[in-house]
N, C-alpha and C positions, 0 to 999 in steps of 0.2 A: 547561579541557579536560574535567574531570570533570563539570562542570555541563552542558556540551553533550551528553555521553554520557547522563547521567541524563534530560535533557530529551528527547533522541531516543528513549529507551526509553519514557518516559511518553507522549509524543505517538504513538509507534508503537503502543502498547497501545490508546490511545483510538481512533486512526484504524482500526486493524485490527478492533477490536470493533464500531465503527460500520459498517464495510464488511460484516462478517459479519451484522449485523442487517439491513442494507439488501438484500443479495443474497438472493433467495429460495432455499429448499432447505437441506438440512443439510450442513454441511461438518465433517468429522472432522479438526479442526485443534487442536493443543494451544495452550496459552497462549504458550509461546515462539515457536511458528510464527505466532501472531496478532501478536505484537510484531514479528517479522521481516516479516510481511506489511505492517504499518503503516509500518515503516522504509523498505522498498522502495517502498511507495506514496508516501511523502513525496518520495523522489528522482524517481519517475515524475511526480508532480504538479509538482514544481519544474522538471523538464525540459520538460514540456508548457507550463507557464506562460512559461518563457523563450522557447520556440519560438514561441508564439502572440503574446505581448505585446512581446517585445524583438527578435524576429527572429534570435536567435542560438542556437546549440546550446551549452548548458551544463548540467552536472549539479549542481544545487543542491538543497537541501532547500526545502520549501514550508511554508506555514502549515497549520493544522488542516484547513481546507476543501480545500486542494490535496492534503493527505495522504489525506483520506478519498476524494476522487475518484480519486487514483492507486491507493489500496488496492482500491477497487472494480474498477478495470481489471485490476489484478494478480490479484485473487481470481477474476474471471470467466475469465481466461486459465488460471489454475490448475485451476478446476473443469472447464473444457472439455478441457484436456490429460489430466487424471486420468480423466475419463469415457471419453475415447478409448482410454486405456491399459487400462481395465477391459474394454472390448468386445473387444479383440484377443486 
């Protein structure tokens, strides 16, 4: 269990950092938020992969590529929501 948590944190950091590098613009996000972004992205990527390839709805983690894709989606939503809140 401890190994899974450490792996989740490391993959979350890598996926979150790659997503922040890929998405244009400046995001004021701390390192713990980057890790959380990658972890959430891993679940989003796993959910989308299960939905597309297996035809079932399941919340699983995904590999690094799925994690990065999921983190990009989550980051784009975060940036959009944050920009909308700043205008109001």
